[in-house]
Backbone atoms as SQL, in Angstrom:
CREATE TABLE atoms (id INTEGER PRIMARY KEY, chain TEXT, resi INTEGER, resn TEXT, atom TEXT, x REAL, y REAL, z REAL);
INSERT INTO atoms VALUES
  (1, 'A', 1, 'MET', 'N', 13.649, -22.514, 9.192),
  (2, 'A', 1, 'MET', 'CA', 13.277, -21.222, 10.360),
  (3, 'A', 1, 'MET', 'C', 13.720, -19.790, 9.473),
  (4, 'A', 2, 'ALA', 'N', 12.869, -19.236, 9.620),
  (5, 'A', 2, 'ALA', 'CA', 12.482, -17.962, 9.081),
  (6, 'A', 2, 'ALA', 'C', 13.401, -16.983, 9.558),
  (7, 'A', 3, 'TRP', 'N', 14.116, -16.489, 8.774),
  (8, 'A', 3, 'TRP', 'CA', 14.854, -15.238, 9.504),
  (9, 'A', 3, 'TRP', 'C', 14.222, -13.640, 9.854),
  (10, 'A', 4, 'LYS', 'N', 14.593, -13.089, 10.848),
  (11, 'A', 4, 'LYS', 'CA', 13.938, -11.915, 11.334),
  (12, 'A', 4, 'LYS', 'C', 13.921, -10.691, 10.170),
  (13, 'A', 5, 'ILE', 'N', 13.112, -10.189, 9.794),
  (14, 'A', 5, 'ILE', 'CA', 12.966, -9.132, 8.830),
  (15, 'A', 5, 'ILE', 'C', 12.794, -7.810, 9.654),
  (16, 'A', 6, 'ILE', 'N', 13.903, -6.919, 9.615),
  (17, 'A', 6, 'ILE', 'CA', 13.691, -5.607, 10.307),
  (18, 'A', 6, 'ILE', 'C', 13.621, -4.434, 8.959),
  (19, 'A', 7, 'TRP', 'N', 12.943, -3.827, 8.891),
  (20, 'A', 7, 'TRP', 'CA', 12.954, -2.148, 7.812),
  (21, 'A', 7, 'TRP', 'C', 13.474, -1.457, 8.689),
  (22, 'A', 8, 'SER', 'N', 14.612, -0.685, 8.187),
  (23, 'A', 8, 'SER', 'CA', 15.576, 0.623, 8.337),
  (24, 'A', 8, 'SER', 'C', 14.343, 1.725, 8.090),
  (25, 'A', 9, 'PRO', 'N', 14.963, 2.781, 8.867),
  (26, 'A', 9, 'PRO', 'CA', 14.031, 3.916, 8.578),
  (27, 'A', 9, 'PRO', 'C', 14.272, 4.334, 7.158),
  (28, 'A', 10, 'LYS', 'N', 15.457, 4.370, 6.328),
  (29, 'A', 10, 'LYS', 'CA', 16.090, 4.623, 4.991),
  (30, 'A', 10, 'LYS', 'C', 14.870, 3.690, 4.006),
  (31, 'A', 11, 'ALA', 'N', 14.806, 2.718, 4.707),
  (32, 'A', 11, 'ALA', 'CA', 13.966, 1.399, 3.543),
  (33, 'A', 11, 'ALA', 'C', 11.977, 2.222, 3.976),
  (34, 'A', 12, 'ILE', 'N', 11.927, 2.376, 5.056),
  (35, 'A', 12, 'ILE', 'CA', 10.570, 2.881, 5.200),
  (36, 'A', 12, 'ILE', 'C', 10.089, 4.011, 4.160),
  (37, 'A', 13, 'GLU', 'N', 11.007, 5.315, 4.342),
  (38, 'A', 13, 'GLU', 'CA', 10.994, 6.299, 3.597),
  (39, 'A', 13, 'GLU', 'C', 11.150, 6.041, 2.110),
  (40, 'A', 14, 'THR', 'N', 12.315, 5.200, 1.590),
  (41, 'A', 14, 'THR', 'CA', 12.244, 5.001, 0.124),
  (42, 'A', 14, 'THR', 'C', 10.792, 4.194, -0.348),
  (43, 'A', 15, 'PHE', 'N', 10.240, 3.182, 0.514),
  (44, 'A', 15, 'PHE', 'CA', 8.934, 2.242, 0.010),
  (45, 'A', 15, 'PHE', 'C', 8.233, 3.506, 0.117),
  (46, 'A', 16, 'ASP', 'N', 8.078, 4.445, 1.208),
  (47, 'A', 16, 'ASP', 'CA', 6.733, 5.639, 0.889),
  (48, 'A', 16, 'ASP', 'C', 7.276, 6.343, -0.369),
  (49, 'A', 17, 'GLN', 'N', 8.353, 6.665, -0.494),
  (50, 'A', 17, 'GLN', 'CA', 8.359, 7.365, -2.091),
  (51, 'A', 17, 'GLN', 'C', 7.892, 6.928, -3.197),
  (52, 'A', 18, 'VAL', 'N', 8.443, 5.576, -2.889),
  (53, 'A', 18, 'VAL', 'CA', 7.501, 4.768, -4.381),
  (54, 'A', 18, 'VAL', 'C', 6.393, 5.005, -4.423),
  (55, 'A', 19, 'ILE', 'N', 5.632, 4.409, -3.304),
  (56, 'A', 19, 'ILE', 'CA', 4.184, 4.806, -3.118),
  (57, 'A', 19, 'ILE', 'C', 3.571, 5.823, -3.244),
  (58, 'A', 20, 'ASP', 'N', 3.936, 6.885, -3.297),
  (59, 'A', 20, 'ASP', 'CA', 3.532, 8.299, -3.332),
  (60, 'A', 20, 'ASP', 'C', 3.445, 8.584, -4.814),
  (61, 'A', 21, 'TYR', 'N', 4.778, 8.167, -5.096),
  (62, 'A', 21, 'TYR', 'CA', 4.929, 8.427, -7.140),
  (63, 'A', 21, 'TYR', 'C', 4.058, 7.530, -7.579),
  (64, 'A', 22, 'LEU', 'N', 3.833, 6.355, -7.395),
  (65, 'A', 22, 'LEU', 'CA', 2.722, 5.639, -8.173),
  (66, 'A', 22, 'LEU', 'C', 1.232, 5.924, -7.746),
  (67, 'A', 23, 'GLN', 'N', 1.012, 6.374, -6.526),
  (68, 'A', 23, 'GLN', 'CA', -0.633, 7.403, -6.517),
  (69, 'A', 23, 'GLN', 'C', -0.329, 8.552, -7.514),
  (70, 'A', 24, 'ALA', 'N', 0.591, 9.661, -7.599),
  (71, 'A', 24, 'ALA', 'CA', 0.598, 10.369, -8.120),
  (72, 'A', 24, 'ALA', 'C', 0.791, 10.402, -9.788),
  (73, 'A', 25, 'LYS', 'N', 1.425, 9.244, -10.298),
  (74, 'A', 25, 'LYS', 'CA', 1.675, 9.037, -11.845),
  (75, 'A', 25, 'LYS', 'C', 0.782, 7.929, -12.215),
  (76, 'A', 26, 'TRP', 'N', 0.524, 6.711, -11.538),
  (77, 'A', 26, 'TRP', 'CA', -0.036, 5.448, -11.986),
  (78, 'A', 26, 'TRP', 'C', -1.360, 5.477, -11.536),
  (79, 'A', 27, 'THR', 'N', -1.977, 4.224, -11.271),
  (80, 'A', 27, 'THR', 'CA', -3.210, 3.827, -10.907),
  (81, 'A', 27, 'THR', 'C', -3.124, 3.160, -9.729),
  (82, 'A', 28, 'GLU', 'N', -4.278, 2.567, -9.198),
  (83, 'A', 28, 'GLU', 'CA', -4.152, 1.654, -7.852),
  (84, 'A', 28, 'GLU', 'C', -3.683, 0.218, -8.194),
  (85, 'A', 29, 'LYS', 'N', -4.006, -0.134, -9.348),
  (86, 'A', 29, 'LYS', 'CA', -3.427, -1.568, -9.798),
  (87, 'A', 29, 'LYS', 'C', -2.010, -1.597, -9.676),
  (88, 'A', 30, 'GLU', 'N', -1.037, -0.514, -10.378),
  (89, 'A', 30, 'GLU', 'CA', 0.261, -0.485, -10.114),
  (90, 'A', 30, 'GLU', 'C', 0.653, -0.525, -8.723),
  (91, 'A', 31, 'ILE', 'N', -0.096, 0.334, -7.595),
  (92, 'A', 31, 'ILE', 'CA', 0.311, 0.303, -6.530),
  (93, 'A', 31, 'ILE', 'C', 0.010, -1.037, -5.432),
  (94, 'A', 32, 'ILE', 'N', -1.003, -1.876, -5.949),
  (95, 'A', 32, 'ILE', 'CA', -1.294, -3.197, -5.288),
  (96, 'A', 32, 'ILE', 'C', -0.100, -4.006, -6.044),
  (97, 'A', 33, 'HIS', 'N', -0.004, -4.203, -7.485),
  (98, 'A', 33, 'HIS', 'CA', 1.408, -4.745, -7.582),
  (99, 'A', 33, 'HIS', 'C', 2.508, -4.705, -6.976),
  (100, 'A', 34, 'PHE', 'N', 2.739, -3.623, -6.762),
  (101, 'A', 34, 'PHE', 'CA', 4.403, -3.241, -6.381),
  (102, 'A', 34, 'PHE', 'C', 4.237, -3.694, -4.712),
  (103, 'A', 35, 'ALA', 'N', 3.076, -3.651, -4.044),
  (104, 'A', 35, 'ALA', 'CA', 2.872, -4.075, -2.616),
  (105, 'A', 35, 'ALA', 'C', 3.352, -5.355, -2.598),
  (106, 'A', 36, 'ASN', 'N', 2.315, -5.937, -3.726),
  (107, 'A', 36, 'ASN', 'CA', 2.229, -7.737, -3.399),
  (108, 'A', 36, 'ASN', 'C', 3.702, -8.161, -3.994),
  (109, 'A', 37, 'GLU', 'N', 4.328, -7.350, -4.997),
  (110, 'A', 37, 'GLU', 'CA', 5.675, -8.030, -5.550),
  (111, 'A', 37, 'GLU', 'C', 6.708, -8.099, -4.192),
  (112, 'A', 38, 'THR', 'N', 6.725, -6.771, -3.402),
  (113, 'A', 38, 'THR', 'CA', 7.337, -6.385, -2.085),
  (114, 'A', 38, 'THR', 'C', 7.193, -7.384, -1.142),
  (115, 'A', 39, 'GLU', 'N', 5.967, -7.819, -0.777),
  (116, 'A', 39, 'GLU', 'CA', 5.532, -8.714, 0.006),
  (117, 'A', 39, 'GLU', 'C', 6.459, -10.140, -0.101),
  (118, 'A', 40, 'HIS', 'N', 6.065, -10.422, -1.728),
  (119, 'A', 40, 'HIS', 'CA', 6.451, -11.939, -2.094),
  (120, 'A', 40, 'HIS', 'C', 8.198, -11.943, -1.716),
  (121, 'A', 41, 'VAL', 'N', 8.670, -10.926, -2.333),
  (122, 'A', 41, 'VAL', 'CA', 10.115, -10.989, -2.325),
  (123, 'A', 41, 'VAL', 'C', 10.893, -10.655, -0.736),
  (124, 'A', 42, 'ILE', 'N', 10.030, -10.186, 0.198),
  (125, 'A', 42, 'ILE', 'CA', 10.282, -10.189, 1.508),
  (126, 'A', 42, 'ILE', 'C', 10.148, -11.752, 2.327),
  (127, 'A', 43, 'ASN', 'N', 9.108, -12.222, 1.647),
  (128, 'A', 43, 'ASN', 'CA', 8.735, -13.578, 2.218),
  (129, 'A', 43, 'ASN', 'C', 10.048, -14.477, 1.864),
  (130, 'A', 44, 'LEU', 'N', 10.533, -14.399, 0.683),
  (131, 'A', 44, 'LEU', 'CA', 11.184, -15.286, -0.005),
  (132, 'A', 44, 'LEU', 'C', 12.927, -14.846, 0.821),
  (133, 'A', 45, 'ILE', 'N', 12.971, -13.640, 1.042),
  (134, 'A', 45, 'ILE', 'CA', 14.134, -13.494, 1.639),
  (135, 'A', 45, 'ILE', 'C', 14.152, -14.027, 3.166),
  (136, 'A', 46, 'ALA', 'N', 12.894, -13.849, 4.118),
  (137, 'A', 46, 'ALA', 'CA', 12.799, -14.514, 5.065),
  (138, 'A', 46, 'ALA', 'C', 13.621, -16.122, 5.249),
  (139, 'A', 47, 'ILE', 'N', 12.812, -16.568, 4.064),
  (140, 'A', 47, 'ILE', 'CA', 13.121, -18.147, 4.114),
  (141, 'A', 47, 'ILE', 'C', 14.774, -18.191, 3.573),
  (142, 'A', 48, 'ASN', 'N', 15.219, -17.406, 2.857),
  (143, 'A', 48, 'ASN', 'CA', 16.436, -17.493, 2.299),
  (144, 'A', 48, 'ASN', 'C', 17.228, -16.738, 1.924),
  (145, 'A', 49, 'PRO', 'N', 17.830, -16.384, 2.830),
  (146, 'A', 49, 'PRO', 'CA', 18.406, -14.211, 2.617),
  (147, 'A', 49, 'PRO', 'C', 19.394, -14.668, 1.469),
  (148, 'A', 50, 'TYR', 'N', 20.053, -15.514, 0.966),
  (149, 'A', 50, 'TYR', 'CA', 21.395, -15.694, -0.122),
  (150, 'A', 50, 'TYR', 'C', 20.667, -16.022, -1.216),
  (151, 'A', 51, 'LEU', 'N', 19.479, -16.158, -1.341),
  (152, 'A', 51, 'LEU', 'CA', 18.365, -16.338, -2.806),
  (153, 'A', 51, 'LEU', 'C', 19.159, -15.342, -3.875),
  (154, 'A', 52, 'PHE', 'N', 19.452, -14.064, -3.538),
  (155, 'A', 52, 'PHE', 'CA', 19.137, -12.954, -4.576),
  (156, 'A', 52, 'PHE', 'C', 20.855, -12.624, -4.561),
  (157, 'A', 53, 'ARG', 'N', 21.240, -12.088, -5.467),
  (158, 'A', 53, 'ARG', 'CA', 22.817, -11.577, -5.654),
  (159, 'A', 53, 'ARG', 'C', 23.211, -10.755, -4.801),
  (160, 'A', 54, 'GLY', 'N', 24.436, -11.153, -4.381),
  (161, 'A', 54, 'GLY', 'CA', 25.063, -10.037, -3.930),
  (162, 'A', 54, 'GLY', 'C', 25.287, -8.594, -4.741),
  (163, 'A', 55, 'SER', 'N', 25.786, -7.618, -3.462),
  (164, 'A', 55, 'SER', 'CA', 26.428, -6.287, -4.256),
  (165, 'A', 55, 'SER', 'C', 27.715, -6.355, -3.904),
  (166, 'A', 56, 'GLU', 'N', 28.420, -5.085, -4.432),
  (167, 'A', 56, 'GLU', 'CA', 29.535, -4.662, -4.155),
  (168, 'A', 56, 'GLU', 'C', 30.036, -4.597, -2.973),
  (169, 'A', 57, 'LYS', 'N', 28.951, -4.306, -1.711),
  (170, 'A', 57, 'LYS', 'CA', 29.508, -4.231, -0.512),
  (171, 'A', 57, 'LYS', 'C', 28.975, -5.638, 0.485),
  (172, 'A', 58, 'GLU', 'N', 29.912, -5.990, 1.395),
  (173, 'A', 58, 'GLU', 'CA', 29.892, -7.302, 1.956),
  (174, 'A', 58, 'GLU', 'C', 28.534, -7.422, 2.709),
  (175, 'A', 59, 'ASN', 'N', 28.140, -8.560, 2.626),
  (176, 'A', 59, 'ASN', 'CA', 26.585, -9.022, 3.174),
  (177, 'A', 59, 'ASN', 'C', 25.336, -8.279, 2.601),
  (178, 'A', 60, 'VAL', 'N', 25.651, -7.379, 1.957),
  (179, 'A', 60, 'VAL', 'CA', 24.623, -6.577, 1.038),
  (180, 'A', 60, 'VAL', 'C', 24.230, -7.292, -0.151),
  (181, 'A', 61, 'HIS', 'N', 22.662, -7.580, -0.499),
  (182, 'A', 61, 'HIS', 'CA', 22.259, -8.159, -1.268),
  (183, 'A', 61, 'HIS', 'C', 21.105, -7.375, -2.084),
  (184, 'A', 62, 'GLU', 'N', 20.831, -7.620, -3.204),
  (185, 'A', 62, 'GLU', 'CA', 19.923, -6.587, -3.633),
  (186, 'A', 62, 'GLU', 'C', 19.077, -7.589, -4.835),
  (187, 'A', 63, 'VAL', 'N', 17.816, -7.525, -4.817),
  (188, 'A', 63, 'VAL', 'CA', 16.540, -7.696, -5.558),
  (189, 'A', 63, 'VAL', 'C', 16.047, -6.995, -6.434),
  (190, 'A', 64, 'VAL', 'N', 15.774, -7.135, -7.566),
  (191, 'A', 64, 'VAL', 'CA', 14.562, -6.497, -8.548),
  (192, 'A', 64, 'VAL', 'C', 13.093, -7.032, -7.878),
  (193, 'A', 65, 'ILE', 'N', 12.283, -5.937, -7.739),
  (194, 'A', 65, 'ILE', 'CA', 11.099, -5.845, -7.452),
  (195, 'A', 65, 'ILE', 'C', 10.142, -5.694, -8.227),
  (196, 'A', 66, 'THR', 'N', 10.389, -4.621, -9.336),
  (197, 'A', 66, 'THR', 'CA', 9.734, -4.275, -10.481),
  (198, 'A', 66, 'THR', 'C', 10.848, -3.773, -11.527),
  (199, 'A', 67, 'LYS', 'N', 10.329, -3.696, -12.528),
  (200, 'A', 67, 'LYS', 'CA', 11.737, -3.397, -13.429),
  (201, 'A', 67, 'LYS', 'C', 12.088, -2.095, -13.223),
  (202, 'A', 68, 'HIS', 'N', 11.568, -1.097, -12.444),
  (203, 'A', 68, 'HIS', 'CA', 12.408, 0.270, -11.950),
  (204, 'A', 68, 'HIS', 'C', 12.510, 0.218, -10.262),
  (205, 'A', 69, 'ASN', 'N', 12.378, -0.875, -9.872),
  (206, 'A', 69, 'ASN', 'CA', 12.527, -1.137, -8.196),
  (207, 'A', 69, 'ASN', 'C', 13.388, -2.082, -7.788),
  (208, 'A', 70, 'LEU', 'N', 14.469, -1.410, -7.174),
  (209, 'A', 70, 'LEU', 'CA', 15.376, -2.606, -6.471),
  (210, 'A', 70, 'LEU', 'C', 15.205, -2.491, -4.832),
  (211, 'A', 71, 'LEU', 'N', 15.339, -3.604, -4.308),
  (212, 'A', 71, 'LEU', 'CA', 15.414, -3.789, -2.903),
  (213, 'A', 71, 'LEU', 'C', 16.682, -4.067, -2.696),
  (214, 'A', 72, 'LEU', 'N', 17.388, -3.027, -1.515),
  (215, 'A', 72, 'LEU', 'CA', 18.865, -3.732, -0.890),
  (216, 'A', 72, 'LEU', 'C', 18.732, -3.806, 0.205),
  (217, 'A', 73, 'TYR', 'N', 19.298, -5.151, 0.898),
  (218, 'A', 73, 'TYR', 'CA', 19.377, -5.573, 1.978),
  (219, 'A', 73, 'TYR', 'C', 20.586, -5.978, 2.381),
  (220, 'A', 74, 'GLN', 'N', 20.831, -6.363, 4.104),
  (221, 'A', 74, 'GLN', 'CA', 21.855, -6.359, 4.693),
  (222, 'A', 74, 'GLN', 'C', 21.616, -7.911, 5.602),
  (223, 'A', 75, 'VAL', 'N', 22.355, -8.916, 5.071),
  (224, 'A', 75, 'VAL', 'CA', 22.192, -10.105, 6.085),
  (225, 'A', 75, 'VAL', 'C', 23.223, -10.099, 7.260),
  (226, 'A', 76, 'ILE', 'N', 22.494, -10.177, 8.461),
  (227, 'A', 76, 'ILE', 'CA', 23.282, -10.208, 9.810),
  (228, 'A', 76, 'ILE', 'C', 23.120, -11.570, 10.253),
  (229, 'A', 77, 'GLU', 'N', 24.458, -12.433, 9.788),
  (230, 'A', 77, 'GLU', 'CA', 23.995, -14.069, 10.087),
  (231, 'A', 77, 'GLU', 'C', 24.171, -14.076, 11.482),
  (232, 'A', 78, 'ASN', 'N', 24.836, -13.530, 12.011),
  (233, 'A', 78, 'ASN', 'CA', 25.075, -14.155, 13.526),
  (234, 'A', 78, 'ASN', 'C', 23.815, -13.688, 14.360),
  (235, 'A', 79, 'GLU', 'N', 22.949, -13.089, 14.120),
  (236, 'A', 79, 'GLU', 'CA', 21.846, -12.726, 14.798),
  (237, 'A', 79, 'GLU', 'C', 20.456, -13.296, 14.141),
  (238, 'A', 80, 'MET', 'N', 20.686, -13.989, 12.851),
  (239, 'A', 80, 'MET', 'CA', 19.600, -14.751, 11.905),
  (240, 'A', 80, 'MET', 'C', 18.723, -13.257, 11.559),
  (241, 'A', 81, 'ARG', 'N', 19.090, -12.195, 11.104),
  (242, 'A', 81, 'ARG', 'CA', 18.128, -11.264, 10.723),
  (243, 'A', 81, 'ARG', 'C', 18.826, -10.384, 9.400),
  (244, 'A', 82, 'VAL', 'N', 17.800, -9.897, 8.699),
  (245, 'A', 82, 'VAL', 'CA', 17.806, -9.124, 7.548),
  (246, 'A', 82, 'VAL', 'C', 17.420, -7.826, 7.706),
  (247, 'A', 83, 'GLU', 'N', 18.127, -7.071, 7.425),
  (248, 'A', 83, 'GLU', 'CA', 17.657, -5.554, 7.427),
  (249, 'A', 83, 'GLU', 'C', 17.528, -5.245, 6.086),
  (250, 'A', 84, 'LEU', 'N', 16.589, -4.527, 5.838),
  (251, 'A', 84, 'LEU', 'CA', 15.744, -4.062, 4.601),
  (252, 'A', 84, 'LEU', 'C', 16.541, -2.454, 4.666),
  (253, 'A', 85, 'LEU', 'N', 17.318, -2.128, 3.629),
  (254, 'A', 85, 'LEU', 'CA', 17.896, -1.082, 3.628),
  (255, 'A', 85, 'LEU', 'C', 17.259, 0.134, 2.903),
  (256, 'A', 86, 'ALA', 'N', 17.329, -0.330, 1.560),
  (257, 'A', 86, 'ALA', 'CA', 16.741, 1.036, 0.936),
  (258, 'A', 86, 'ALA', 'C', 15.814, 0.002, -0.497),
  (259, 'A', 87, 'PHE', 'N', 14.865, 1.127, -0.867),
  (260, 'A', 87, 'PHE', 'CA', 14.507, 0.658, -2.298),
  (261, 'A', 87, 'PHE', 'C', 15.243, 1.528, -3.209),
  (262, 'A', 88, 'PHE', 'N', 15.444, 1.452, -4.357),
  (263, 'A', 88, 'PHE', 'CA', 16.259, 1.843, -5.284),
  (264, 'A', 88, 'PHE', 'C', 15.631, 2.130, -6.873),
  (265, 'A', 89, 'ASP', 'N', 15.293, 3.299, -7.475),
  (266, 'A', 89, 'ASP', 'CA', 14.862, 3.276, -8.672),
  (267, 'A', 89, 'ASP', 'C', 16.075, 3.084, -9.734),
  (268, 'A', 90, 'THR', 'N', 15.669, 1.964, -10.356),
  (269, 'A', 90, 'THR', 'CA', 16.863, 1.670, -11.219),
  (270, 'A', 90, 'THR', 'C', 17.378, 2.371, -12.316),
  (271, 'A', 91, 'ARG', 'N', 16.336, 3.298, -12.412),
  (272, 'A', 91, 'ARG', 'CA', 16.708, 4.396, -13.431),
  (273, 'A', 91, 'ARG', 'C', 17.468, 5.593, -13.029),
  (274, 'A', 92, 'GLN', 'N', 18.205, 5.760, -11.851),
  (275, 'A', 92, 'GLN', 'CA', 19.137, 6.274, -11.240),
  (276, 'A', 92, 'GLN', 'C', 20.571, 5.754, -11.500),
  (277, 'A', 93, 'HIS', 'N', 21.422, 6.928, -11.486),
  (278, 'A', 93, 'HIS', 'CA', 22.757, 6.427, -12.168),
  (279, 'A', 93, 'HIS', 'C', 22.873, 5.330, -10.668),
  (280, 'A', 94, 'PRO', 'N', 23.700, 4.460, -10.982),
  (281, 'A', 94, 'PRO', 'CA', 24.128, 3.344, -9.962),
  (282, 'A', 94, 'PRO', 'C', 25.075, 3.671, -8.666),
  (283, 'A', 95, 'LYS', 'N', 25.658, 4.667, -9.006),
  (284, 'A', 95, 'LYS', 'CA', 26.773, 5.282, -7.758),
  (285, 'A', 95, 'LYS', 'C', 26.099, 5.776, -6.640),
  (286, 'A', 96, 'LYS', 'N', 24.389, 6.018, -7.491),
  (287, 'A', 96, 'LYS', 'CA', 23.807, 6.620, -6.105),
  (288, 'A', 96, 'LYS', 'C', 23.326, 5.446, -5.183),
  (289, 'A', 97, 'LYS', 'N', 23.511, 4.158, -5.476),
  (290, 'A', 97, 'LYS', 'CA', 23.160, 2.813, -4.382),
  (291, 'A', 97, 'LYS', 'C', 23.430, 3.110, -3.244);
């Protein structure tokens, strides 16, 4: 049974920031690649939210979408849902996560 996926406002904001950056600096090909990879990873999370590595915070996991983008998400086990928390640029200092 698939877990319910919820996008937090921060996840929506940071996803849009990545798309805006790609539109300004790259091509449609990179935008499509990022969107497809994001969708693929979210589908995997919906099937098994424990598939990807845990982070320092309890019930928070992280997964690499592209070499420059990481997705942080929280597993809420008692409700069988996953909340997407934020997209993080891997070139930033890790303490900003």
